C-alpha atoms as one frame of an Amber mdcrd trajectory, in Angstrom:
protein
  67.849 -77.793 -52.659  64.319 -78.076 -54.043  60.891 -76.969 -52.933  57.828
 -79.167 -52.497  56.993 -79.160 -56.227  60.546 -79.858 -57.379  61.874 -76.390
 -58.262  65.383 -75.330 -57.298  65.798 -72.881 -54.425  68.874 -70.696 -54.177
  70.594 -69.989 -50.875  68.329 -72.125 -48.716  68.977 -74.684 -46.030  66.565
 -77.267 -44.673  65.273 -75.010 -41.896  64.703 -72.095 -44.277  62.873 -74.311
 -46.745  60.475 -75.490 -44.040  59.782 -71.890 -43.008  59.421 -70.764 -46.618
  56.981 -73.581 -47.341  54.991 -72.549 -44.277  54.848 -68.969 -45.535  53.741
 -70.075 -48.998  51.017 -72.242 -47.459  49.840 -69.307 -45.345  49.770 -67.072
 -48.392  47.802 -69.635 -50.394  45.203 -69.757 -47.604  45.340 -66.010 -46.796
  45.917 -67.100 -43.225  48.161 -66.460 -40.220  51.274 -64.383 -41.081  53.252
 -65.296 -44.199  55.451 -62.227 -43.766  56.605 -63.490 -40.367  57.357 -66.854
 -41.947  59.358 -65.204 -44.753  61.321 -63.199 -42.194  61.975 -66.350 -40.174
  63.232 -68.091 -43.307  65.603 -65.200 -43.944  66.837 -65.353 -40.365  67.641
 -69.035 -40.941  69.192 -68.423 -44.366  69.798 -64.750 -45.310  70.644 -65.761
 -48.883  67.364 -67.609 -49.483  66.234 -65.791 -52.618  62.634 -67.013 -52.598
  62.171 -65.776 -49.040  63.174 -62.296 -50.242  60.787 -62.783 -53.181  57.895
 -63.751 -50.910  58.620 -60.751 -48.701  58.596 -58.439 -51.728  55.362 -59.858
 -53.123  53.582 -59.486 -49.796  54.377 -55.776 -49.805  53.568 -55.129 -53.459
  50.279 -57.027 -53.338  48.866 -54.721 -50.674  48.612 -51.869 -53.265  49.720
 -49.356 -50.615  52.378 -46.809 -51.547  54.282 -46.922 -48.213  54.923 -50.654
 -48.728  56.725 -50.176 -52.041  60.099 -49.122 -50.573  60.094 -52.300 -48.474
  59.383 -54.356 -51.595  62.213 -52.610 -53.449  64.554 -53.293 -50.534  63.741
 -57.010 -50.691  64.171 -56.900 -54.464  67.612 -55.293 -54.154  68.697 -57.826
 -51.549  67.702 -60.746 -53.783  69.239 -59.389 -56.974  72.802 -59.499 -55.729
  72.471 -63.133 -54.661  73.008 -66.101 -56.969  69.605 -67.093 -58.312  67.913
 -69.321 -60.873  66.077 -68.223 -63.997  62.757 -68.915 -62.260  63.739 -66.688
 -59.369  64.910 -64.049 -61.852  61.435 -64.132 -63.396  59.927 -63.209 -60.049
  62.406 -60.380 -59.626  61.567 -58.964 -63.066  57.846 -59.034 -62.329  58.256
 -57.440 -58.898  60.364 -54.631 -60.353  57.804 -53.921 -63.061  54.896 -53.783
 -60.649  56.794 -51.702 -58.094  57.506 -49.223 -60.902  53.842 -48.933 -61.853
  53.902 -51.326 -64.815  51.027 -53.502 -63.662  50.175 -54.972 -67.070  53.800
 -55.726 -67.957  54.255 -57.424 -64.586  51.264 -59.600 -65.363  52.779 -60.611
 -68.692  56.128 -61.352 -67.044  54.330 -63.685 -64.645  52.525 -65.297 -67.587
  55.892 -66.144 -69.128  57.188 -67.379 -65.792  54.274 -69.789 -65.375  54.502
 -71.004 -68.952  58.021 -72.167 -68.107  57.252 -73.159 -64.495  53.534 -73.980
 -64.263  53.754 -75.379 -60.730  55.119 -72.136 -59.294  52.051 -71.352 -57.223
  53.471 -68.081 -55.876  53.771 -66.770 -59.434  50.253 -67.999 -60.173  48.885
 -66.288 -57.085  50.699 -63.007 -57.701  49.535 -63.015 -61.327  45.989 -63.881
 -60.312  45.919 -60.920 -57.943  47.330 -58.679 -60.670  44.533 -59.792 -62.978
  42.077 -58.892 -60.244  43.629 -55.465 -59.692  43.556 -54.723 -63.421  40.042
 -56.127 -63.921  41.143 -58.753 -66.441  38.450 -61.415 -66.016  39.682 -63.568
 -68.855  43.189 -63.826 -67.444  41.814 -64.489 -63.958  40.488 -67.672 -65.487
  42.989 -68.495 -68.210  46.218 -67.837 -66.311  45.230 -70.705 -64.013  43.728
 -72.890 -66.746  47.035 -72.826 -68.631  48.898 -74.257 -65.650  46.399 -76.904
 -64.582  47.672 -79.726 -66.850  50.920 -79.653 -64.847  49.027 -80.131 -61.584
  47.250 -83.005 -59.887  45.546 -83.640 -56.596  48.884 -84.996 -55.327  50.687
 -81.679 -55.881  51.043 -79.487 -52.759  48.883 -76.397 -53.210  46.295 -78.030
 -55.481  43.464 -76.550 -53.412  44.747 -73.035 -54.179  44.849 -73.711 -57.917
  41.254 -74.946 -57.770  40.209 -71.902 -55.746  41.880 -69.417 -58.077  40.399
 -71.085 -61.130  37.002 -71.007 -59.432  37.208 -67.252 -58.983  38.301 -66.716
 -62.568  35.439 -68.866 -63.815  32.986 -66.879 -61.691  34.215 -63.547 -63.043
  33.732 -64.978 -66.566  30.160 -66.067 -65.769  30.709 -69.839 -65.560  28.930
 -70.102 -62.231  28.255 -73.837 -62.077  31.869 -74.814 -62.739  33.138 -72.078
 -60.439  31.012 -73.309 -57.573  32.026 -76.919 -58.123  35.747 -76.147 -58.064
  35.450 -73.696 -55.192  33.618 -76.175 -53.020  36.166 -78.863 -53.890  38.998
 -76.543 -52.861  37.402 -75.751 -49.505  36.767 -79.424 -48.890  40.460 -80.094
 -49.469  41.596 -77.124 -47.377  38.945 -75.483 -45.141  41.286 -72.566 -44.425
  41.439 -71.566 -48.106  39.778 -68.167 -47.786  40.080 -67.380 -51.510  38.202
 -70.514 -52.529  35.550 -69.729 -49.898  35.359 -66.256 -51.415  34.977 -67.634
 -54.966  31.841 -69.556 -53.999  30.573 -66.494 -52.113  30.860 -64.529 -55.359
  28.846 -67.135 -57.246  26.018 -66.907 -54.743  26.152 -63.103 -54.722  25.951
 -62.917 -58.510  23.049 -65.386 -58.621  21.112 -63.722 -55.823  21.244 -66.842
 -53.642  21.273 -64.893 -50.408  19.954 -67.537 -48.031  22.396 -70.140 -49.375
  25.131 -67.540 -49.175  24.502 -66.927 -45.507  24.600 -70.663 -44.847  27.785
 -71.093 -46.897  29.662 -68.396 -45.036  28.411 -69.369 -41.586  28.920 -73.115
 -41.976  32.675 -73.102 -42.564  34.680 -71.546 -39.768  38.023 -72.118 -41.522
  38.143 -68.698 -43.188  37.087 -66.952 -39.978  40.182 -67.913 -37.990  43.300
 -65.824 -38.493  42.519 -64.940 -42.101  43.775 -61.723 -43.646  40.967 -62.079
 -46.194  38.527 -62.356 -43.309  37.205 -58.789 -43.458  36.407 -59.174 -47.142
  34.607 -62.448 -46.585  32.596 -60.947 -43.717  31.739 -58.159 -46.182  30.310
 -60.776 -48.550  28.167 -62.148 -45.733  26.957 -58.607 -45.021  25.930 -58.183
 -48.675  23.627 -61.189 -48.411  21.982 -59.744 -45.330  21.704 -56.326 -46.997
  19.997 -57.851 -50.028  17.542 -59.509 -47.629  16.786 -56.181 -45.947  18.372
 -57.349 -42.688  20.104 -54.061 -42.000  20.464 -54.566 -38.246  22.549 -57.661
 -38.989  24.597 -55.693 -41.541  25.348 -52.974 -39.006  26.275 -55.604 -36.412
  28.715 -57.170 -38.884  30.146 -53.757 -39.707  30.652 -52.877 -36.046  32.070
 -56.336 -35.362  34.318 -58.329 -37.696  34.324 -55.892 -40.632  35.344 -52.619
 -38.997  35.354 -53.221 -35.260  39.095 -53.848 -35.019  39.819 -50.400 -36.465
  42.041 -51.744 -39.219  44.202 -49.305 -41.154  44.783 -51.786 -43.998  43.527
 -50.070 -47.143  41.985 -53.207 -48.635  39.917 -53.636 -45.484  38.973 -49.962
 -45.398  37.661 -50.382 -48.939  35.184 -52.953 -47.645  34.131 -50.651 -44.815
  33.567 -47.684 -47.120  31.745 -49.749 -49.754  29.405 -51.223 -47.156  28.552
 -47.879 -45.572  27.882 -46.386 -49.015  25.560 -49.253 -49.936  23.747 -48.930
 -46.620  23.147 -45.256 -47.269  21.928 -45.981 -50.800  19.426 -48.320 -49.138
  18.255 -45.470 -46.883  19.991 -46.623 -43.701  21.310 -44.038 -41.238  24.871
 -45.146 -40.469  25.414 -42.489 -37.817  28.976 -41.371 -37.190  30.614 -44.483
 -38.611  32.138 -42.611 -41.554  34.333 -40.568 -39.225  36.494 -43.449 -38.068
  36.824 -44.855 -41.597  37.919 -41.427 -42.867  40.458 -41.133 -40.037  42.098
 -44.384 -41.084  42.018 -43.548 -44.795  43.642 -40.144 -44.167  47.298 -41.289
 -44.372  46.625 -42.638 -47.892  44.865 -39.513 -49.144  47.827 -38.270 -51.136
  49.284 -41.560 -52.333  47.702 -41.739 -55.807  48.972 -45.304 -56.065  45.851
 -47.157 -57.198  42.645 -45.606 -58.503  40.354 -48.251 -56.996  41.636 -47.400
 -53.520  41.245 -43.666 -54.137  37.573 -43.962 -55.059  36.723 -45.627 -51.769
  38.823 -43.190 -49.760  36.951 -40.342 -51.471  33.635 -41.841 -50.352  34.814
 -41.752 -46.758  36.185 -38.216 -46.998  33.098 -36.749 -48.635  30.661 -38.442
 -46.252  32.743 -37.498 -43.190  33.089 -33.896 -44.349  36.873 -34.098 -44.642
  37.439 -31.417 -47.255  41.191 -31.178 -46.672  41.758 -34.889 -47.238  39.390
 -34.938 -50.190  41.261 -32.073 -51.843  44.550 -33.840 -51.162  43.179 -36.966
 -52.844  41.925 -35.019 -55.862  45.351 -33.381 -56.248  46.977 -36.817 -56.039
  44.664 -38.063 -58.790  45.735 -35.182 -61.005  49.363 -36.007 -60.347  48.718
 -39.691 -61.016  47.159 -38.922 -64.398  50.256 -36.956 -65.374  52.577 -39.906
 -64.758  53.646 -42.441 -67.336  52.439 -45.602 -65.640  49.394 -47.867 -65.647
  47.610 -46.165 -62.765  47.493 -43.026 -64.892  45.077 -44.862 -67.191  43.191
 -46.483 -64.300  42.628 -43.028 -62.845  41.946 -41.131 -66.055  39.507 -43.636
 -67.564  37.556 -44.664 -64.464  38.897 -43.555 -61.101  38.735 -39.781 -61.503
  35.268 -39.577 -63.108  33.871 -42.121 -60.646  35.294 -40.107 -57.762  33.723
 -36.922 -59.107  30.444 -38.823 -59.467  30.323 -39.891 -55.823  31.255 -36.361
 -54.760  28.419 -34.996 -56.897  26.013 -37.562 -55.468  26.957 -36.712 -51.889
  26.510 -32.982 -52.570  23.051 -33.492 -54.098  24.063 -32.812 -57.707  22.368
 -35.951 -58.991  22.310 -34.848 -62.617  26.096 -34.504 -62.664  26.526 -37.850
 -60.904  24.400 -39.526 -63.575  26.284 -37.942 -66.436  29.637 -38.926 -64.988
  28.671 -42.530 -64.228  26.911 -43.422 -67.468  30.052 -43.476 -69.646  32.166
 -45.081 -66.917  30.152 -48.090 -65.782  30.711 -50.183 -68.921  34.496 -49.774
 -68.705  34.773 -49.840 -64.911  36.636 -53.163 -65.019  39.656 -51.203 -66.253
  40.414 -49.943 -62.748  40.082 -53.328 -61.102  37.908 -55.045 -58.563  35.268
 -57.706 -59.056  31.813 -57.548 -60.609  30.355 -57.528 -57.098  32.537 -54.602
 -56.007  31.972 -52.545 -59.143  28.210 -53.008 -58.814  28.377 -50.128 -56.370
  28.740 -47.790 -59.357  25.564 -49.138 -60.971  23.708 -48.873 -57.692  24.859
 -45.272 -57.315  23.802 -44.477 -60.874  20.293 -45.820 -60.279  20.000 -43.935
 -56.987  21.232 -40.707 -58.587  18.809 -41.089 -61.499  15.930 -41.722 -59.103
  16.759 -38.792 -56.861  17.333 -36.597 -59.895  13.848 -37.307 -61.293  15.064
 -39.382 -64.262  12.236 -41.916 -64.038  12.679 -43.205 -67.581  16.362 -43.897
 -67.026  15.593 -45.587 -63.703  13.060 -47.891 -65.365  15.518 -48.747 -68.132
  18.364 -49.467 -65.722  16.186 -51.580 -63.455  14.862 -53.590 -66.412  18.442
 -54.159 -67.560  19.423 -55.206 -64.049  16.531 -57.637 -63.706  17.328 -59.246
 -67.064  20.972 -59.708 -66.070  19.928 -61.266 -62.771  17.611 -63.712 -64.561
  20.410 -64.668 -66.901  22.804 -65.330 -64.040  20.249 -67.558 -62.330  19.635
 -69.736 -65.391  20.162 -73.389 -64.732  19.584 -73.230 -60.991  16.176 -74.873
 -61.245  17.310 -77.654 -63.587
């Protein structure tokens, strides 16, 4: 049997294919519950290899250590079943990533999409890997390579447009990114990633009023989206840039953090927003305490340096010395391993964590000295330009509070020039 783009599926029946296609659609839109759909497909056809694959990817992509055994279980279940070469390519990539070989997994997915360019699950998993490893060029080019095999008649076209839009934005091609992102949302209003790509364009160009309108006007991403918290975070950044801190706090207490999520990717948004509010001089009250509580189970995971930095912010601001020390020990252990997160942590994560600890303790000189060599290579531990800007903002604040007026002036001049460059062409 074949899927909606014509690729063979092993071990599936008609009911399982329908459920699998539903799960893949939900994953493309970051909506509803693709894991439930994958499980339903497996209930209908336990030997459906791609349902096991989808289940594994959903656990690996969360970057949380406790999910890895579940991913490995799905991987083991699929391996013993008859499967195609395309399905084997997914299994190879999942195994590599689950074993800490993030870059090799990305290359395995490159090869998979060279052979099967309409495999949108492979494209999406690879695109997320490029995001987690901070590879802006591959965020763009992985999708560009596949696009000749696609057309507006191919199921999932909106997702390809949305992913390419985000890659273009991270490479500074803002006009093209916005055009493709808007086209994707027009095709599929629930496509939260495409919505997010346009949000990034407006953030990078300082178009805060337009950004607010863009995020408020389309309700598609707000309904049952597991990227919803992150998109609400983008809306909050516009309001923060406009000095509308009451609105930012209302968003934090509502859709960003109000549900008390324990999902690490959502906690990252909560921690990053509170840190930015405090850099702006806003009293956030006791809000750090709840965020630290929910980060606590991940304190010792040492699975992904980008996560650890944000957990450290919560621990240091909430006064959780025990959890902070556990995290620092996990970073040391991570750097001793032979995997990709060792480099993520050693090159960026560990010094950035020490910098935010120094900043929080009032040692602004140390924070400055730790951040200056890190900020130009910060992409190596993942995230977007917008997320990593927190390090530059912290550097400027530390320099200002440490009496480094010359450095502050230089950094602010640099920042203003970059902002002007990003806005070029808007008036034409």
